[in-house]
C-alpha positions as CSV (number, residue, x, y, z in Angstrom):
1,M,-125.9,-0.8,-99.8
2,K,-124.1,-4.1,-100.0
3,K,-124.8,-6.4,-103.0
4,C,-125.1,-10.0,-102.0
5,I,-125.2,-13.4,-103.6
6,L,-127.0,-16.0,-101.4
7,W,-125.6,-19.5,-101.2
8,G,-128.3,-22.1,-101.4
9,M,-132.1,-21.9,-101.3
10,G,-132.9,-24.8,-99.0
11,E,-133.7,-25.1,-95.3
12,G,-131.0,-22.5,-94.4
13,Y,-132.5,-19.9,-96.7
14,E,-136.0,-20.5,-95.4
15,G,-134.6,-19.9,-91.9
16,I,-133.2,-16.5,-92.7
17,H,-135.7,-15.4,-95.3
18,H,-137.4,-12.8,-93.1
19,S,-134.1,-11.3,-91.9
20,V,-133.0,-11.0,-95.5
21,R,-136.3,-9.2,-96.4
22,L,-135.9,-6.8,-93.5
23,E,-132.4,-5.9,-94.5
24,I,-133.6,-5.3,-98.1
25,L,-136.4,-3.0,-96.8
26,K,-133.9,-1.1,-94.7
27,K,-131.8,-0.7,-97.8
28,N,-128.8,-2.4,-96.2
29,I,-128.5,-5.1,-98.9
30,S,-129.6,-6.0,-102.3
31,I,-129.7,-9.6,-103.6
32,I,-128.0,-10.2,-106.9
33,A,-128.7,-13.9,-107.2
34,I,-129.0,-17.2,-105.3
35,V,-126.6,-20.0,-105.9
36,S,-128.0,-23.5,-106.2
37,K,-126.5,-26.8,-107.3
38,D,-130.0,-28.1,-108.4
39,I,-131.6,-25.5,-110.6
40,I,-135.3,-26.3,-111.0
41,T,-136.3,-22.7,-111.7
42,D,-134.7,-19.5,-113.1
43,N,-136.1,-17.4,-110.3
44,Y,-136.8,-18.0,-106.6
45,D,-138.6,-15.4,-104.5
46,G,-137.9,-12.9,-107.3
47,Y,-134.1,-13.5,-107.4
48,K,-132.1,-15.0,-110.2
49,V,-130.9,-18.6,-109.5
50,I,-127.5,-19.5,-110.8
51,K,-124.9,-22.4,-110.5
52,K,-121.7,-21.6,-108.6
53,R,-119.6,-21.7,-111.7
54,R,-121.5,-18.6,-113.0
55,I,-120.7,-16.4,-109.9
56,K,-117.9,-14.6,-111.7
57,R,-120.2,-13.8,-114.6
58,V,-122.9,-12.1,-112.5
59,S,-123.0,-8.4,-113.1
60,I,-123.0,-6.3,-110.0
């Protein structure tokens, strides 16, 4: 299983949301966090939201 960090949670994310969910159900990937420049919430769709400067600190 690949561990992934998604880049952005805007229109692009909404377009691939169902594909991401399918890959999670098939146990091909797990989402560690979503990177966003404008953090308005700590969690989005059940995933932790972080700023890009924190990527190196995310535990895998």
